[in-house]
N, C-alpha and C positions, 0 to 999 in steps of 0.2 A: 568589550575592544580591551579591556584589561590583558586576555589571554594572548590577542593581538600585539599589544604593544611589548609584553614579555618575550613573546618568538621572535620578534624582528630586535628585541633588545639583544637577544643571544646569537641572533644571525650577522649581528652588525658587533658583537664581542669578537666573536669565531673569526669576523673577516679582518677586527683588528688586532688581533694576533697572530695571523697568516701576515698580514702588512710589516710586525715587527721583524720577521724573517725575512722579506721579498722587499730589495731595496727598491723597486718599482710603486708598491703597493702603500700609500700610508696609514698608520693606526691612528693616529691622534683622530682626524675627522670623524672617523669612524665611529672610536669610544665615544668621542663627544654624544654623536645621533643614540649611542645604545644608553647614556648617561639619561637624554632626555624620554629616551623610551621606557628607562626602568623607574626614573620620576613619576610615570604614568602607571605605572605597575605594579612595582615591587619597592619600596621604600630602601629596604634591606639589602638590595643587588646596587641601587643606587648609591648605598653609602657605603658598597666594599667597592666601588669603582672609584668614587671620589678618595676613600683612604688607599687607594693601593700605592707602595711605596713607589713604584716605578711610572705610572701614570697618572697619579692622584692630583699630583701637584699641577700640571699643566691643564687637566681638568676645570681644577680649581677657580686656574687662576682665567681660564676662557670665561667660566661661568658666572666668575663675581665682575672681572674687570674689560674682558672680551678681548684679553691681552694673549699675545703668540709672542715667543722669544725669537730672539734676535737670528739665533742661529738655525729656527723654525724656517723664518722668513727668505732665508740667505738660500736654503735648502729649497724651497716650496719655487721662489724664482729661476733658480740655476736650472732646476728640473724643467722648468715651465722652458725657458730660454731653449735648453738641447732638446729637448722634444719639437720646439718648431722649428730649430735646425734640422732635426733630420727629416721631419713632413717637408721644409723647404728642399733641401738638395737631394731628399729621396723622391721625390715626385712629381719635380718639377710643377708647380699645382700653378694654373692658370692665374692673372692676376685677382682677380674679384675674390679667386677661392683664396690664396694667400691673404687677401686684406682681410678676410671674414673669419676666417683661424686665429690671425693676430688678433682681431678685436675680441674674440671670444675669449681667447688667451690672457689678454692685457686688465679685464675687466677683474679677474680673480687677481691676481696680482698686483694690481693696486689694491685692492680690498684687502688684501695679506700684508703688503709694506705699509698702509695706513694704520693699522691694529696696534694701541698702544702694547710695549714691553712688558713684561712682570717686574712689580717695584717702581716700577715710573708713575 
């Protein structure tokens, strides 16, 4: 299992790095998952991510407090809202589908907004 977690960790780091350059792909969630995989496979790589100058602080905040910065919350909810608007106006969905998609998107939005903020 160690090799599986190690490979998955590297895959998630790769996707996270790609997300740093593509505005539609988030970075931090993939790196959070990568840290979890490295925690089960390589303490050295786990420490590398947690001590990273750019991504280390948000990863440690999440691990220690489940904290999400306000800027990230705003970005996440804004992107979800924009995505829903594109879905709504771009496809004119039937009522039941619009409600289902809204419910699916509202649940993670509530989760993100209710997380504590770092330093709070």
